[in-house]
N, C-alpha and C positions, 0 to 999 in steps of 0.2 A: 504493500500500500504506500510505501514511501514515494513521494512525488505525485501521487494520484490526488491527494487532498491538499487544499490550501490551508489556510489558518482555520482554527476552531474558536468560536465565540460562545459565551454564555450571555443571554440577554433577558431582560424583563419581558413581560407579556405585551408591552407596547413596542418592543424591538430595540429599546435602548440597551446598548452593550454594557454589561457589568464588568466583564473581563474577556480578554482575547489573547491568543498566542501570537498575534501579529505585532504586539507591542509589549514593552516591559510592564510589569505589574504596577509600577509607579506612575505610568503615563495616565493622563486624564482619559476617562471613558465616556465622554458626553455625546458619542455618536450613536447612530442607529444602524441596524442591519439594512442592507440595500434592498432586500426583498420583503417589504412590510406586508404585502398581500399574502405571502407564504406564512409569515409569522401569525397573521390574523387567522388564517385557515387552520394552522396547527393548534392554536389556542382554542378556537371554536370547536374543533372536532376532537381534540385530545389525542390525535394520532399523528404519526410521523408524516412528513410531506416532502415533495420535491417541487422546486419552483421552475420557472421558465429560464431558459438559457439567457445569460446577460454578460456584459463586459465587466470585468473586475476593475474597480477604481484603483486598486493597488498596483496591478500588473498590466492592465489593458487587455489581458487575454480573456477568452471566453470561458465561463464557468457555469456549472449547474448547481444552484443552491439547494441544500437539504437542511431540514430542521426536525428536531425531535422534542416533544414536550417533556418537562420534568414536573412531577406532581409533588404537592406538599403532603403532610401527614393526613390531611382530610380528603385527599384525592383530587383537589383542584389543581389545574395547571398553574404553576408558580413561575417557571422559567422556561426558556427555550435554548437548547443547545443547537448551534447552527454551524455548518461548514459548507464547503463547496468542492465539487469535483472539477478539476482542471481538465477541460475537454482535450487539450493537446496531449494529455497523458493516457487517453483511452486508446487501447489497441484492439484490433479485431482478433 
């Protein structure tokens, strides 16, 4: 899987990034995930989802965003773990 995935982020249910592997832990995290429609779908359904192909703001390459809900002790979706598959790494 090395090279297939870009960075991984943990975000709130509104898509605001709490922490990401793209930056040091000390960096401010006031940004949102680029695929907010995917976040909204994952939060509403409570199921993992795959977004539409888009260009990465970080690399300019094409990516496929993926997101998975994280539930709290009561079963409600509290966070979203998101990452992206780098399309240039996909091999037939």
